[in-house]
C-alpha positions in Angstrom: 0.0 0.0 -0.1 1.3 3.4 -0.9 1.5 5.2 2.5 2.3 8.5 1.0 -0.8 8.3 -1.2 -2.9 7.3 1.9 -1.5 10.3 3.8 -2.5 12.7 1.0 -6.1 11.1 0.7 -6.5 11.8 4.5 -5.3 15.3 4.4 -7.5 16.2 1.4 -10.4 14.6 3.4 -9.5 16.6 6.4 -9.4 20.0 4.4 -12.8 19.4 3.1 -14.2 18.4 6.4 -16.4 21.4 6.9 -17.5 21.8 3.2 -20.6 20.4 1.7 -20.8 18.4 -1.4 -23.5 16.7 -3.3 -22.6 13.2 -5.1 -25.2 10.6 -6.0 -27.8 12.5 -3.9 -26.0 12.1 -0.7 -25.0 15.0 1.6 -21.4 14.5 2.9 -20.1 16.4 5.9 -17.4 16.0 8.5 -19.3 17.6 11.3 -21.2 15.4 13.7 -23.9 17.9 14.3 -24.6 18.2 10.7 -24.5 14.3 10.4 -27.0 14.0 13.1 -29.1 16.7 11.4 -28.9 14.8 8.1 -30.1 11.6 9.8 -33.1 13.6 11.2 -33.9 15.1 8.0 -33.7 11.6 6.3 -36.2 10.4 8.9 -38.5 13.4 8.4 -38.8 12.8 4.6 -39.3 8.9 5.0 -42.1 9.9 7.4 -43.6 12.4 5.0 -43.4 9.6 2.2 -45.0 7.2 4.6 -48.0 9.6 5.2 -48.1 10.5 1.6 -47.8 7.1 -0.1 -50.6 5.8 2.1 -52.9 8.7 2.8 -52.9 10.1 -0.6 -54.3 7.0 -2.5 -56.6 6.3 0.4 -58.2 9.9 0.2 -58.3 9.8 -3.6 -59.9 6.3 -3.4 -62.4 7.5 -0.7 -63.4 10.5 -3.1 -64.2 8.3 -6.0 -65.8 5.5 -3.8 -68.3 8.0 -2.2 -69.5 9.7 -5.4 -66.7 11.8 -6.9 -66.3 11.4 -10.6 -64.2 14.4 -11.7 -60.7 13.1 -12.9 -59.3 16.5 -13.4 -60.2 17.6 -9.9 -58.6 14.6 -8.5 -55.5 15.2 -10.4 -55.6 18.8 -9.3 -55.7 17.9 -5.7 -52.4 15.8 -6.0 -50.5 19.1 -6.2 -52.9 21.7 -5.0 -51.4 21.7 -1.5 -48.1 23.3 -2.6 -48.8 26.6 -1.0 -48.3 24.9 2.3 -44.5 25.0 1.4 -44.5 28.7 1.7 -44.4 28.3 5.6 -41.0 26.4 5.8 -39.7 28.6 3.0 -40.5 31.7 5.0 -39.0 30.3 8.2 -35.9 29.4 6.2 -35.8 33.0 4.9 -36.0 34.5 8.4 -33.3 32.4 9.5 -30.9 33.3 6.6 -31.8 36.9 7.2 -30.4 36.8 10.7 -27.0 35.9 9.1 -27.3 37.9 5.9 -29.5 41.0 5.8 -29.6 40.9 2.0 -30.4 37.1 1.7 -33.1 36.8 -1.1 -36.4 35.0 -0.4 -35.9 32.7 -3.7 -32.9 30.7 -4.1 -33.2 29.1 -7.5 -31.5 30.3 -10.5 -33.3 30.8 -13.9 -31.8 27.4 -15.1 -33.1 25.6 -12.1 -36.5 27.4 -12.3 -37.0 26.4 -15.9 -36.1 22.9 -15.1 -38.8 22.8 -12.4 -41.3 24.3 -14.8 -40.8 21.3 -17.2 -40.8 19.0 -14.3 -44.0 20.5 -12.9 -46.0 20.1 -16.2 -44.8 16.4 -16.5 -46.1 15.9 -12.9 -49.4 17.4 -14.0 -49.7 14.9 -16.8 -48.8 12.1 -14.4 -51.4 13.3 -12.0 -54.0 13.1 -14.6 -53.0 9.6 -15.8 -53.1 8.4 -12.2 -56.4 10.0 -11.4 -58.1 8.8 -14.6 -56.7 5.2 -14.3 -57.9 5.2 -10.7 -61.4 6.0 -11.7 -61.7 2.8 -13.8 -59.4 0.1 -12.1 -60.0 -2.0 -9.0 -57.6 -1.5 -6.2 -55.4 -4.5 -6.5 -54.9 -3.8 -10.4 -53.9 -0.2 -9.8 -51.5 -1.1 -7.0 -49.9 -3.6 -9.5 -49.5 -1.1 -12.0 -48.2 1.6 -9.8 -45.7 -0.7 -8.4 -44.1 -1.2 -11.7 -42.9 2.5 -11.2 -40.1 0.9 -9.3 -38.7 -1.0 -12.2 -39.0 2.0 -14.5 -37.3 4.2 -11.8 -34.4 1.7 -11.6 -34.1 1.7 -15.4 -34.2 5.4 -15.8 -32.0 6.0 -12.8 -29.3 3.8 -14.4 -29.8 5.8 -17.7 -30.1 9.2 -16.5 -28.0 9.5 -13.4 -25.9 6.4 -13.8 -27.3 4.9 -10.4 -25.2 2.1 -9.0 -26.8 -1.1 -7.9 -25.7 -3.4 -5.0 -26.9 -6.9 -4.4 -29.0 -5.5 -1.5 -30.8 -3.0 -3.7 -31.4 -5.4 -6.5 -32.8 -7.9 -4.0 -35.3 -5.2 -2.7 -36.3 -4.4 -6.4 -37.0 -8.1 -7.1 -39.0 -8.6 -3.8 -41.0 -5.5 -4.2 -41.8 -6.4 -7.8 -42.9 -10.0 -7.0 -45.1 -8.6 -4.2 -46.6 -6.2 -6.8 -47.3 -9.1 -9.1 -49.0 -11.0 -6.4 -51.1 -8.3 -5.6 -52.6 -8.3 -9.1 -53.2 -12.1 -9.3 -56.8 -11.6 -8.1 -57.5 -8.7 -10.4 -60.1 -10.8 -12.5 -62.2 -11.4 -9.4 -61.9 -7.6 -8.3 -62.8 -6.2 -11.5 -65.7 -3.5 -11.2 -69.0 -4.9 -12.3 -70.8 -3.3 -15.2 -67.6 -1.7 -16.6 -66.8 -2.1 -20.3 -63.7 -3.6 -21.7 -62.7 -0.3 -23.3 -62.9 1.6 -20.1 -61.0 -1.2 -18.2 -58.3 -1.2 -20.6 -58.1 2.6 -20.8 -57.5 2.8 -17.1 -55.0 -0.1 -17.4 -52.7 1.5 -19.9 -53.2 5.1 -18.4 -52.0 3.8 -15.0 -49.2 2.0 -16.7 -48.3 5.2 -18.3 -48.4 7.1 -15.0 -45.9 4.6 -13.5 -43.6 4.8 -16.4 -43.7 8.7 -16.4 -43.0 9.1 -12.7 -40.3 6.5 -13.0 -38.7 9.0 -15.4 -39.5 12.2 -13.3 -37.6 10.9 -10.2 -34.2 10.5 -11.9 -34.7 13.8 -13.7 -35.2 15.6 -10.3 -31.8 14.1 -9.3 -30.3 15.2 -12.5 -31.6 18.6 -11.9 -29.7 18.7 -8.5 -26.6 17.6 -10.3 -26.7 20.2 -13.0 -27.7 23.1 -11.0 -24.5 24.8 -10.7 -25.4 26.1 -7.3 -25.2 24.9 -3.7 -28.2 22.5 -3.2 -29.8 23.0 0.3 -33.0 21.6 1.7 -34.4 25.1 1.4 -33.8 25.1 -2.2 -35.2 21.5 -2.5 -38.6 22.9 -0.8 -38.7 25.9 -3.2 -38.2 23.5 -6.3 -41.1 21.5 -5.1 -43.2 24.6 -4.6 -42.6 25.5 -8.5 -43.0 21.9 -9.6 -46.2 21.8 -7.6 -47.5 25.1 -8.8 -47.1 24.4 -12.4 -48.6 21.0 -12.0 -51.5 22.5 -10.4 -51.9 25.2 -13.2 -51.6 22.4 -15.8 -54.5 20.5 -14.1 -56.6 23.7 -13.4 -56.6 24.3 -17.2 -57.9 20.7 -17.6 -60.5 21.5 -15.1 -61.6 24.6 -16.9 -62.1 22.8 -20.1 -63.9 19.8 -18.4 -66.1 22.4 -16.4 -65.1 20.8 -13.2 -65.2 24.1 -11.1 -69.0 24.4 -11.9 -69.5 20.9 -11.1 -68.0 21.0 -7.6 -71.0 22.4 -5.9 -73.5 19.8 -7.3 -71.1 17.1 -6.7 -70.7 18.2 -3.0 -74.5 18.0 -2.4 -74.7 14.4 -3.7 -71.7 13.2 -2.0 -72.4 10.2 0.3 -70.7 11.4 3.3 -72.4 14.8 3.2 -71.5 18.4 1.7 -69.2 19.4 4.5 -67.3 16.3 4.5 -66.8 16.4 0.8 -64.7 19.4 1.2 -63.0 18.0 4.1 -61.8 15.1 1.9 -60.7 17.5 -0.7 -58.5 19.4 1.7 -56.9 16.3 3.3 -56.3 14.7 -0.1 -54.4 17.8 -1.1 -52.4 17.6 2.2 -51.5 14.0 1.9 -50.4 14.2 -1.6 -48.2 17.2 -0.7 -46.5 15.0 1.9 -45.9 12.4 -0.9 -44.1 14.8 -3.3 -42.2 16.6 -0.7 -41.0 13.4 0.9 -40.0 12.1 -2.5 -37.9 15.0 -3.5 -36.6 15.2 0.1 -35.4 11.5 -0.1 -33.8 12.1 -3.4 -31.8 15.0 -2.0 -30.7 13.1 1.1 -30.1 9.6 -0.3 -30.9 8.9 -3.9 -33.7 8.2 -6.5 -33.6 4.5 -6.1 -34.6 4.7 -2.4 -37.6 7.1 -3.3 -38.9 4.4 -5.8 -38.5 1.7 -3.3 -40.5 3.6 -0.7 -43.3 4.3 -3.1 -43.4 0.5 -4.1 -42.9 -0.7 -0.6 -45.9 1.3 1.0 -48.3 0.0 -1.6 -49.2 -3.3 0.3 -49.4 -1.2 3.5 -52.1 0.9 1.6 -53.9 -2.3 0.9 -54.0 -3.2 4.5 -55.4 0.3 5.5 -58.0 -0.2 2.8 -59.2 -3.3 4.4 -59.4 -1.5 7.8 -61.0 1.8 6.4 -62.9 0.5 3.4 -63.6 -3.0 4.5 -62.0 -4.5 1.4 -61.2 -8.4 1.4 -57.7 -9.3 2.7 -56.6 -12.5 0.9 -53.4 -14.5 1.4 -52.1 -12.8 -1.8 -52.1 -9.3 0.0 -50.6 -10.9 3.1 -47.7 -12.4 1.1 -47.3 -9.1 -0.7 -47.0 -7.3 2.5 -44.3 -9.6 3.9 -42.2 -9.4 0.6 -42.4 -5.6 0.7 -41.2 -5.3 4.3 -38.5 -7.9 3.4 -37.5 -5.7 0.4 -37.3 -2.6 2.7 -35.4 -4.4 5.2 -32.9 -5.8 2.6 -32.2 -2.3 1.2 -31.9 -0.9 4.8 -29.4 -3.6 5.8 -27.5 -2.9 2.5 -27.4 0.8 3.4 -26.3 0.0 6.9 -23.5 -2.4 5.7 -22.1 0.2 3.2 -22.0 2.9 5.9 -20.2 0.5 8.2 -17.5 -0.3 5.4 -17.0 3.5 5.0 -16.3 3.9 8.6 -13.9 0.9 8.5 -12.1 2.6 5.5 -11.8 5.9 7.1 -10.4 4.3 10.5 -7.9 2.5 8.5 -6.7 5.5 6.8 -6.6 7.4 10.1 -4.4 4.5 11.5 -2.0 4.6 8.6 -1.6 8.5 8.9 -0.9 8.1 12.5 1.9 5.4 11.9 3.3 7.4 9.2 3.5 10.6 11.3 5.1 8.7 14.0 7.8 7.3 11.8 
């Protein structure tokens, strides 16, 4: 082993100890406080993903089950909660102003802003595909098709951001994919009665297109981080989600205008099975939960990488099915039980792989420190 080279590597690592760098979606820092903060940030975004991945589909499903039938409105609600992000943005701005009186409210450059506009429009298209497909398909078939998003994410992450795979991450992808397939095995018996073949297959292909498109959007978000040519902070990530959510909502609002959804809302509220007031409560919570989903996804990409965001989305689908049994009294067969076990196994596999990789990095750092110490003594 070249001791001089190891010494130089350690010295370079020490010099950059207090600087922040973004590589493959990971935030690296030598500060213990910042490391703990990053762990908390990862936990927060995983928690947001948990609420969004389960609450969002359940609220959308509740809307359609109880009498809602406006696809553009449902798509609109998936990003309409974006103004909530102004609260953390304002708090971050106040904190920056304490250190720098001239700090601006908005952080993104024109390049980042334009990229977010394009991503926002693509998200709006994806929202509509999901909402339209959900209005036709049974729960298990919809879950099966949305779970294929993990495969699309892995494929596009490899092409767009050169995502590296380990045996643990590949195992997680395989387990979650098998679980998704099992969920769809009972689709024929769960198919809605009285629905035409044309509507069924329309929902089928629209939902599959939704999974493919969002599988592309996630790596494109990570690519935007890499090509931003500016420091990527969590405040900027929230701002980017605000822009993407705003333009996705605008896209769906235009669709609502042409479909005359705004005029139909009062009449739909009066005929809603849960009552007029609860109709609006469902709409509000639908917007909130879906905002958790999108913020959690971009946050996980920022803190870790695209593949974990895709794994979380796929992993929470069987849990959503369990919650559907609890709240909607849907049947819970052995296929859903096996899918749930496989999803938890897949998440555990990925988590252990991530822990193993972090442990190896610590061992390498300790070895380098030991070599440097021995070199300095000699």
